[in-house]
C-alpha positions as CSV (number, residue, x, y, z in Angstrom):
1,M,-20.5,10.4,-34.7
2,T,-22.8,9.5,-37.1
3,R,-25.9,6.7,-35.8
4,Q,-24.5,3.6,-38.3
5,S,-21.2,4.8,-36.2
6,L,-22.7,3.8,-32.2
7,I,-25.5,0.5,-33.0
8,K,-22.9,-1.1,-34.6
9,P,-20.4,-1.5,-31.7
10,A,-23.2,-1.0,-29.2
11,Q,-24.8,-4.0,-29.8
12,E,-21.6,-5.9,-30.5
13,A,-20.7,-4.6,-26.5
14,G,-24.2,-6.3,-25.6
15,F,-26.2,-3.6,-24.9
16,L,-29.3,-1.9,-26.3
17,L,-28.4,2.0,-27.5
18,S,-31.7,3.3,-28.8
19,A,-33.1,6.7,-29.8
20,S,-35.6,8.5,-32.0
21,W,-33.3,9.8,-34.9
22,A,-35.9,11.3,-36.1
23,L,-36.6,13.9,-33.4
24,T,-35.3,17.8,-33.3
25,Q,-31.9,18.5,-32.7
26,A,-32.8,20.0,-29.6
27,Q,-33.8,17.0,-28.6
28,E,-31.2,15.6,-29.6
29,A,-28.7,16.9,-27.1
30,K,-26.7,15.6,-24.6
31,M,-28.3,14.5,-21.8
32,K,-28.7,16.9,-18.8
33,K,-31.2,15.3,-16.6
34,V,-30.2,11.4,-16.3
35,A,-32.3,8.2,-14.7
36,V,-29.6,5.8,-14.0
37,F,-31.6,2.3,-12.0
38,G,-31.6,-1.7,-12.0
39,N,-31.7,-4.5,-9.6
40,T,-29.4,-3.7,-6.4
41,G,-25.3,-5.2,-7.2
42,G,-25.2,-3.5,-11.2
43,G,-22.6,-1.1,-9.3
44,K,-25.5,2.0,-10.4
45,S,-23.2,4.3,-7.6
46,T,-19.9,3.9,-9.7
47,L,-21.4,4.5,-13.0
48,A,-23.3,7.0,-12.0
49,R,-19.9,8.2,-10.5
50,Q,-18.2,8.5,-13.4
51,L,-21.0,9.1,-15.3
52,A,-20.8,13.5,-13.6
53,V,-17.6,13.6,-13.6
54,A,-17.8,12.9,-18.0
55,S,-21.1,15.4,-18.6
56,G,-20.4,18.0,-15.3
57,L,-23.9,16.6,-14.5
58,P,-24.7,17.5,-10.6
59,L,-25.1,13.8,-9.5
60,H,-27.8,13.0,-6.5
61,S,-28.0,9.7,-4.3
62,L,-31.1,8.6,-3.3
63,D,-29.4,6.4,-0.7
64,K,-27.6,9.8,0.8
65,I,-31.3,11.1,0.5
66,K,-33.1,8.7,1.6
67,Y,-30.6,7.7,4.9
68,R,-28.9,9.6,7.5
69,P,-25.1,8.4,8.2
70,G,-26.1,5.8,9.7
71,G,-28.9,3.7,8.4
72,E,-31.7,6.0,9.6
73,E,-34.6,6.2,7.4
74,V,-35.2,9.8,7.2
75,P,-39.9,10.4,6.6
76,H,-40.8,9.3,4.2
77,D,-42.6,13.0,3.0
78,E,-39.2,14.6,3.8
79,Y,-37.4,12.2,1.2
80,L,-40.5,12.9,-1.6
81,N,-40.0,16.5,-0.8
82,V,-36.5,16.5,-1.6
83,H,-36.6,14.2,-4.1
84,S,-39.1,16.6,-6.3
85,E,-37.2,19.4,-5.7
86,L,-34.5,17.7,-6.9
87,L,-36.3,17.5,-10.0
88,R,-37.1,21.1,-10.5
89,Q,-34.1,21.5,-11.6
90,D,-32.7,21.8,-15.3
91,R,-29.5,19.4,-14.7
92,W,-29.3,16.2,-13.2
93,I,-28.8,12.5,-12.8
94,I,-30.1,11.1,-10.1
95,D,-28.8,7.4,-8.7
96,G,-30.7,4.6,-7.1
97,F,-34.5,3.7,-6.8
98,G,-36.3,6.0,-3.3
99,C,-40.1,4.7,-3.9
100,V,-42.4,3.6,-6.9
101,A,-44.2,6.3,-7.0
102,S,-40.5,8.5,-6.8
103,A,-39.6,6.3,-9.7
104,W,-41.9,6.1,-11.8
105,E,-42.2,10.0,-11.1
106,R,-38.3,10.7,-11.8
107,F,-38.1,8.6,-15.3
108,S,-40.9,10.7,-16.3
109,A,-39.0,13.4,-16.0
110,A,-35.4,12.8,-16.9
111,D,-33.8,12.9,-21.1
112,T,-32.2,10.0,-20.7
113,L,-32.4,6.1,-19.0
114,V,-29.4,4.0,-17.7
115,Y,-31.1,0.5,-17.5
116,I,-28.7,-1.6,-15.6
117,D,-29.7,-5.0,-16.2
118,L,-27.0,-8.4,-15.6
119,P,-27.8,-10.8,-15.2
120,L,-29.0,-12.4,-11.8
121,L,-26.1,-14.0,-10.5
122,T,-23.5,-11.1,-12.4
123,H,-26.0,-8.4,-9.8
124,G,-25.6,-11.3,-6.6
125,M,-21.5,-11.9,-6.8
126,W,-21.3,-8.5,-7.3
127,V,-24.1,-7.5,-3.7
128,T,-21.4,-10.6,-2.3
129,K,-17.8,-8.3,-3.5
130,R,-19.7,-4.8,-2.2
131,F,-20.5,-5.9,1.4
132,L,-16.8,-8.1,1.5
133,K,-15.0,-4.6,0.1
134,G,-17.8,-2.9,2.5
135,L,-15.9,-3.4,5.4
136,F,-13.0,-1.9,4.9
137,L,-15.0,0.5,3.2
138,N,-18.1,2.9,3.1
139,P,-20.2,1.4,-0.6
140,E,-20.5,3.7,-3.3
141,G,-23.0,6.3,-2.8
142,W,-24.6,5.0,0.2
143,P,-24.7,7.3,3.4
144,E,-21.8,7.2,5.7
145,N,-21.7,4.2,8.6
146,S,-24.1,2.8,6.6
147,P,-25.1,-1.1,8.6
148,I,-22.8,-2.9,5.9
149,V,-24.0,-6.6,7.5
150,K,-27.8,-5.0,7.7
151,S,-27.5,-3.7,4.2
152,S,-26.9,-6.5,2.3
153,L,-28.6,-9.5,4.1
154,N,-31.8,-6.5,3.0
155,S,-30.0,-6.6,0.0
156,Y,-29.7,-10.6,-0.8
157,K,-33.9,-10.4,-0.2
158,I,-34.4,-7.0,-3.1
159,L,-32.3,-9.0,-6.0
160,W,-35.1,-11.7,-6.1
161,L,-38.3,-9.6,-5.8
162,C,-36.8,-7.0,-8.5
163,H,-35.9,-9.1,-10.5
164,K,-39.3,-10.9,-10.1
165,K,-41.5,-7.9,-10.4
166,L,-39.8,-4.6,-11.0
167,T,-37.7,-5.8,-13.6
168,P,-39.8,-6.9,-16.5
169,A,-41.1,-3.2,-15.8
170,Y,-38.3,-1.5,-16.1
171,R,-37.8,-4.1,-19.3
172,Q,-41.3,-2.7,-20.7
173,L,-39.9,1.3,-19.5
174,V,-36.8,1.2,-21.6
175,T,-38.7,0.1,-24.6
176,D,-42.0,3.1,-25.0
177,S,-39.7,5.5,-23.9
178,M,-37.6,4.0,-27.6
179,E,-39.4,7.4,-29.2
180,S,-39.5,10.4,-26.8
181,K,-35.7,9.8,-25.5
182,Q,-32.1,8.3,-24.6
183,V,-32.9,5.0,-24.1
184,Y,-29.1,3.0,-22.2
185,H,-30.7,-0.9,-21.3
186,L,-26.7,-2.1,-20.2
187,T,-26.8,-5.5,-20.1
188,S,-23.2,-6.5,-19.4
189,P,-20.3,-5.2,-17.6
190,V,-18.8,-4.9,-20.8
191,A,-21.4,-2.9,-21.8
192,I,-21.3,-1.5,-18.7
193,A,-17.6,0.0,-19.7
194,E,-18.5,0.2,-23.5
195,F,-21.2,3.0,-22.5
196,L,-18.5,5.5,-20.2
197,K,-16.4,5.8,-23.2
198,R,-18.1,7.1,-25.1
199,Q,-19.4,9.7,-22.9
200,R,-15.9,10.3,-22.0
201,L,-15.6,11.0,-25.6
202,D,-18.3,12.7,-25.7
């Protein structure tokens, strides 16, 4: 597939597909270490699961590493040790945030960044949708028996904090990484669907 055939549909779909096309063929090889990130309620876990199926890469959800079934948080050192061990593996998709230090360590180790950056209102609507669905089914990527009401209320708080504090940093990260990594900046539900469609075809 040519560069032009990738870029034109990408622009029409409303997302930025960025990579350095002057890199060596080895650097342009299929993704092996993928960080999926963005504000809460953006569908990261769903995208990561579908990408894992399409790519055959092992999937790790940070919520399931950082929290035990029932919602109890694991000791921070334990989380950091598990996270560091994951990064030493040759192939992975890691979905979520964890903490600032581990997030930027992960972004550095990844060869592919998938950033979901939807309008804030869309994130909020999807948090509400997840809450309502979570009354009957455990949300995707969450530990079993997670406290859905408490966790959803916390998600609403995180929405604005992430938008103000992390979103500018995420956008700068993807801009700075365009020459050294595969970068997928997904800014609409259509963009997410198009991205996954292309991964299934590759």
